[in-house]
C-alpha positions, 0 to 999 in steps of 0.5 A: 281116589288120588291115593288109590290111583297113585298106589295102583299106578306105582305097582302095575304101570310104573313098576320099578322092575318092568317099567324102568328096570331099576334094581335088576342086580338084586332082582336077578341074584336073589330070585333063585328061591321064593323064601329069599325073594320074600325076605328081600322084597319085604325089606325093600317095601319097608325101606321105600315106605320110610325113605320116600316120605323122609326124603319128601320132607327133606326136599320140601323143607330143606332142598328146594329153592326157597325151602328154607324160608321157614327159618327167616326171610334171609334164608328164602333165596337159598337153593340146596337142590345140588345136595339131593343125591347126598341127602337121599342116599344118607337117609337110605343108608340109615334105614338100610342099617336099621333093617339089617340090624332088625333082620340079623336080630330076629331072623339070622337064617334070612340074614345069612341067606340074603348075604351081601345083598341086604346091605346092598339095598343102600345102593339099590337103584330102585330105592334111590329111584323111588325118591328121585321119581317122587321129586321129579313128579312133584308129589304134592303131599306127605301122604301121597309120597307115603302111598307112592313109596309103599306102592313102589315097594309092593311093585318090586316085591311082586316082580321078584316074587313072580320071577323066583316062583317061575325060576323054581319051577323051570329048574325041572323043565327042559330049557335049552343049555344055552338059555339056562341060568340068566338067559331064560331069566332075561327072557321071562322078565321081558315077557312079564314086562310086556304083560305089565305094559297092558296095564298102561291103559287101566288108568288112562282111559278116562283121560283119553275120553276127556281129551276127545270131549275137549277136542269136540268142544273146541271144534264146535266153538271154532265153528260157532266163531266162524259162523258169527264172523260170516254173519258179520261180514254179510251184514257189513256187505249189505249195509255197504250196498244200501249206502 
């Protein structure tokens, strides 16, 4: 259940594009055709699915304070968290190079259509953001980090696929000249972001009910304590009157 909740939350609620607006440069530049958007989106899913778990391992066993205790007690006090950015980016750059080699080998047409934006995945803020969000949210297990990486990649893939399909359709629409190009694209992105905000209550309704129940229970406990205190005061007054 925890994996499923994190998976849907990373796709719809914490979407990289519509919730945090990360990876907008390639989102806007490579979303003119659906075929190109699908290729880049698949590459982003692969890179996030590999780099987020790898960076989780680096964070847990190397970068965190006391993470090097497995090497010996003399290393338990070391804190290498200041190397997080360097280590994360190095891992991402390695995986992007691997993706670039594979795409160039098996799909030269896709490689040529993606152009400079395929190697630019290495500096795509959505890729680094996935690892940094994983670190800041303190995801506890390797399996959950893999789920989060795949879900974040699918969320970015759905965003670029949706805007590419819409941009292909609006080519034949009568868009005002002042809004053609990036203008109408930004407006559509904002409207889709508002639509994705509606998913915010999908996984929080149960939490709100639990909070309301806990509030009611706390009020009942307070009333019981007040009544008990009142009874004790009355009993003390009666005893003093008898004396």
